[in-house]
N, C-alpha and C positions, 0 to 999 in steps of 0.2 A: 441779625437785628427781624428781621421776617419773625422768625421763633418768639423774642422777644417780644413785639407789639403784640401777635395772639395769645402768648400767655398773657400778657399784661389788660389784653381784652379781655378775659374767657377772668379771670382777678373782677374785672368793672362788672361787669354782667354779675356776677356773685354775688357779688355785696347791694349790687341795686335789687336782686331779686330775696338777696335774706335778708335787705333792710326793717322792711313790714316787719319783721319781726324778732326784731331787738328791740319787745317792749316792755316794760317791767312784768313783773308779776304776780301787781295788783289787779295791772293792766290789765293780760293778756282773761285774767280770773273772769272780768266785768265782760270782757269778749262774748268769753263762752266754757259752761263749766265743761271738763273732762276733757277739753282741746288741746292742751301740751304734750301728751304723745302723739297728736295729728300732727301737731305744728312742727315735732321733730322730727315723725317719719318722713313730712317733705321737705324741710331743712335735705335732711339722710337721703333722701329718693335722686332730689334736684344737683347735689354735688355728687351723687355717684355716676347720674346723666352725664357732668360733666367732663368725669375724672375719666368713663368710657368715651366721650367724643373725644379729647385731646390725648390717649389711647388709640383708636384708630383714627385721626390726624398725621400720627408722627409713628405709626406701628413702621410701614417699607421703608424708610430713613436708615437707614447703617451708617457704620463709620469702615473706612478703610484705612490702614497706616501702613507707610513703607515708607520704600525709596522711588524720588521720578528718577525716570528716565528719557532720555532723545532716544526716536525711533525712525526708522523713515513716513509713519503712518499718522507724527505727529509725540505725542508725548504717554509716557504708560509708566506705569505702578509696578513695582515685586510688591505684594504682601508679604506683609507676616507667614502667611498660613501659606507661603512660597507659591503662588501661583500670582500670574500675570497676568496683572488689563490694562487692556486699554485704556484714556480716559478722555472720554465726551465734554464741549461742553469748561471744556479747567475757567478758569478766571485765570487774568493777567498776574496772580502771586503764585501761581505754580512751574515754579522753574526745574527745569533740570536738576539734576545730584542734589534737590531738597527730601529729608526726612520729613512729610507732611505728616496728621490724618485730617481727617478728611470724610463730607459726610454728602451724601446723594443714593442712588439707586443702583443696588448693581444689576446688571444684564446678562443676558449671554447671544450676541451671534453668531453670525456665518463664519465671521473670524475670530473665533472665541469671545472672551473674557471682557463683555467690557465695562466702566465704570462711569455714570451721570452724573459730574462734582456738581452738586447745589452750593458747596463753602468749603473754607478753608478753618478746621479747626481749631488745629495747634500747626507749630511752623518748630521742630525741634532741632535746624540748623543746616548741618548739610552733612555726605552720608559719609557713612566711614568707608576705606577701601577696602 
């Protein structure tokens, strides 16, 4: 939900910024001769800046898919790559014996690999034995 609202905000602000440049061509010529290239350049620059900003905000988020299991320390996941990750901050919808796709951050701790769960991306149902 938070990801959707940030995308909606980015789209809203992009529209507000580019709205003054959406005048008819006749009005643009009367404003400044030869300014079409500058207006296009500014619009492309703003779009590129927003794209880079979104990339840097979301680049550290990773996905992890696998089967969740209950351990002595809480929940852990055996990922598709075969690594075992201890799940931190797992929401209540994460239950043992479920195959899930999670979004969050991979970290390393003294006890091994950990994954801080932001949210569940997809629930694939029960794990096969």
